[in-house]
N, C-alpha and C positions, 0 to 999 in steps of 0.2 A: 504493499500499499505506501501513497504518496504520503511523505510527511508534508506539513504546511498547506494542505490541499485548497485549493480556491475554485474547485466545480466538482459537483458532485453530481451523477446521472441518479434516474429514478431505480435502477438497478445497483446503489449504492457504490459504484464503482467511481472513486475518487482521483485527479490530475491535480497535480502540481502545477507551477506557470508554466515551465517549460512545455510540458506535456499538454498542456490546455493549450498553448500557441499553437505546437505540432498538429493537435487534433481538429483545431479549426480551419487552418489553413489547409490542412488534408481535404477535409471536408468540400471547401471550395474547390479545389481541384478535379477530386472525386465527381461532382455535380456539372461542372465543365464536360468532362471526361463522358460520363453516363448520359447526358442530354444533347452531348454533338452540340457543345456551344461554338467551339472553337472556329472563328473564322478562317474563309478558305486563305484570307490574307495574312491571317497569323497576326494581326492587330487587332486588338480590341477600340473601338473607338466607346466614348462615354462623354455623358453632358459632366460639364463642370459644374458642380454643387459643391457647397460647404458644410453638408451634412454628413456625420460619423460615416455611415453605410458607403458613400462614395469613396470617401477618403480611404477607408478600410480596404474597398474591395480594388481600389486604385494601387494601392501599396502591397497587396499580396498577387495581384495579378505582374505585377513589374518584376518581379522575384522570378518570372519566367517567362514572361511576356512582353509585349512592346504594346504602350497604351497612349492614345492620345485622346486628348478633350476635343470634342467637336459638337456642332450642332445636331447632327442626326448620328443617333449612338446606334450601336449594334449590340448593347449589354444595358441592363437596368441593377441597380443597385437595391430593390426591392428583396425584402426577408421574409420569412414565414409569417414575423409580426404584421407585416405590412398585408402579405396576401390573406391572410386569417381573419384581418379586421374586413377587407375588403368582401372574402367569401360572406360573412357573418351579416354585414349589410345588406349584401344581396339577397341572402337566405331571409332575412327580415321583410325585406319585400318581396317575398315570395318568388324569387330566381335563384338558381341552382348554377351559379356561374360565376368564374372569377380566375384569377390569374394562375398561370400553369408553368411548371420548368420547361414543357415542350410547346408553350407558345413562339412566335416568330422573333420576338425579342426573348435574347438570353436572361437569366435570374439567377446567377452564380451562388447568391446568399438565401437563397429560395429555402434552402433546409437551417438557416440559423437565425433564432428568436432575437429580440431585442436585449434580452438578457443576457445572451452569450457575445453577444457584439459590443454591449456595455463594457463586461468583464475585458473583451479582448481589446477594446480602443484605451481602459485604463492600465491593461498589463504592457502595451506596446505604447503606450503615452500619446495616441491618436488622437487627437480633438477635433471636434465637429459639432455640427446642430443635431441635437436629438429629433426623430420625427414626430410631429404634432398627430396625436391619436382622436377618435371618436370615444368622446365621455360615455356615451349609451352605450355601445359595444363593450368597452373596457370594463365598467361595470358589472357586466354580464360575465364579462372574461373574470374576473376578481371571483365572483361565485362560484366558478368553478376550477379555478388554479389550484384551491386547498385540494382539491381530489384527484387531481388532473395537472401535473405540472408540464406535461407535455401538450397541451390543450391546441397550441397553434400550431405546432407539426400535425399533429393528429385531426385536425380541422383540414390541413392543405391534402394530406394523404388520403379523407375521406372524400374530396373534391376528384382527385384523381380516379378514385373507385366507379364515382357515379360518371362521370366525362366516359370510362372507358367500355 
């Protein structure tokens, strides 16, 4: 077991700082590989924004790929918290749709929650604006999070099952 753990999974596996950073970055690259997000040019184009997701995504991608700021992007910095909120808002309106990692726009952070991103940003001293959240949806999420820490990820996975 890792000493001075900073992250614990629901299966009680614990990670220290180094292990968490490795886990987080591997998860980004695994998502890119699994959903074939690498552009043919091998150059990621991302909109220049000052939010923490964009800053972290650019930082991670630059370790292996070329990344350019562009008005027309081929990649999004949306994460599972963004997707889950959007899916839940749609469900409340009677629509079963939302973003997917299989959409035309690539989402390498699709399986990372705000909570994971916050921990990673602190560990790597990456600063940026936090995303604004819908209070109504977040209040609903809070009621479920005590019983299901992986709520946002489970919502995104459930949507995938509905779509296929």
